[in-house]
C-alpha angles and dihedrals in degrees: 000000000000114000088227092058091047090049091050092051092048089050091050089051090054091051089055089053090050089051091053090047092051091050096048100039099057110124089004119167134189087270089056091049097047104039107358092252085292089274104108120139108247094217092055091046092050094049094043092049090062088068092043091052097045103044129177090288091063090047092057108022103043094057090041093053095056090086093062102026104028112206091330089125086080087075089063091043091059088056091047091059092051090048094051090051090053090050092048098051104027112027103032094054089052094050093048093045090056093041092227127188091184114032090214089069084080089067091056093048092047104033113006148271097293091049089052093051092044091055092048092047094052090048090053092051092045096050094042092055097038098046095045091049089054093045091049092055095056096039088052091054092048089049095050096044104037118005103044089063089052092051095245112148121233094244092055092049090052092049094050094047091049091047091054092048089048092052097054095043098038099095110014101041111171092002089061102038093054086068100035091048090053091053093046094047090054091052092048094051092046090054092048093053095044093050091049093050092048092052092049091052093044090056093037091234133145121221092259094045092051093051091049091051091048089051091050090053094048095248096125098059110130117170127061111200100182106108091205093058119097086226095055109148099240092045090055096044092050092041091049091052095050093041088057094045092049101036095041111019095040096035119099093208093059097036097046088070092048094049090047086072114097101237138028091236092057091046090053090049087052093054095046091048090048090052093054097043094042092052091053093047093049090051088053090051090053091048089051089050090053091050091050091052091049092048100043099070091044090053095041094246111157098182118115139186117008091355097058102079096047091044094053093046097047097042102039112015122091119253096260092054090047088055092050090048093055094047090048091048093051090045089053091052106046102056089063097042099044090046092048093050091049094045093048090052091048094048095047093047097044103031105029105027094028094213092165091055096054113092089189091067117083121212089260092051091049089052091051090052091049092052092049092050091048090054091045093055090049089059091048089051090056093050093050093046088057089049091053089048088058091047093047097181113191094226113038095181089067091049092050094049091048092050089048091053090060101038102038095045094082090050090052091050094047096049092042091054091049094047101038100038136053093203126108127226139227090255099202090063096051097089090055092050091048091053094042093059097064092040091055090047091054090050093049093046091050092052098037095113090058096039101044105020104206098007115100126198114234132165090331085083087093091057091048090049093050091046092052091051090046090052091048091052090053089052091057095036128124131208115277118265106248112241093001123142092243094058101039102035117016099046095050 
């Protein structure tokens, strides 16, 4: 398909998003931006969160990794389900009971002001790195397949994409992205199904025949039973559970949509629905990956990893399927990036600047601050995208999970201390403990060959990081205040 036609279709898709944004952001306030006036429909939130959770990295990297890991991703998925159940029945009731706008406000109520700011700061770092890594992957594919041939430089592509995302999130925030994410998730899932059906027909295979051929080629292997392997089954199940708890339940981007729902019961229905649908969609991604690895040698495609899916589509799919692929790819990207940009703005304004605590700021002044912060984060996104372009790692899902292990570990430790203990902390020391955890993890990971011989640390690095921060918090802890709110209410 002509790059100009693809470009025109992508542009038309953006215009539809801008139309949705205009419709939903009329008369929007800061309350609309931060938590959607707490009036979001739980079914829309649940469906839209599928796209937010999966992202463009999942769309490209999970199918591409089937060749090397088989269906081993299912090990993580088992952990994901356990993590979502913990969020549904432990964290959501806490957030609703405290009527939070920012979930990190819990850390202030339970531990203190520095703990609160530390949690918010680590979320900002985590989301900045994770969202820009995801955005880089998809922008890079758009660049290589469409815009290089048109002579458009990478930096200009990145600027235009960020500008368009900024435009449709600028006013409405959460109120807008609940609707745009629903639209984009539908487009992504449609693309996933259509590509899978096309591959089955191209190889003249039934569903059962394709699974049997995948099994014969070793693509359906799931469990790794070698304890020394980074992919050991129990490592992945535990890591998947804690990744979900940290990256969803302790993440303002994900939780701001949940707490924008009117009641706890509806929010819990949202999470349980998300768990069921997401599990099915991830299984479909793995199935698609198996089909791609069956098709590639038949078609003479030598690409592997993140490059496999785009290579098969662009070299062997008809024009209409190529078009669907690009729409699906973009739809997989934007729910994570627009939500991240909105959540980062919310967290910085509420938790770092404290705009809602300042009586000297009128509603109009608060809105001006929010808009400036939104623009500022857009610029930071651009800088980090260029940094990832320089890094150019062949498998971005590995990069994102490794970054998450370092940046979400302190959040896991802080929330775990608040929930599992009734003790207080010497609040001024909390930032040092939160920073020490990732630094110790880096030291241990760097020396693991000498410390553990054959054992290799994998995704359980997040658990180790959280445990180190938790241990550090106990070292600086103080006895619980008898009868205080923090011991009798917040740590329930």
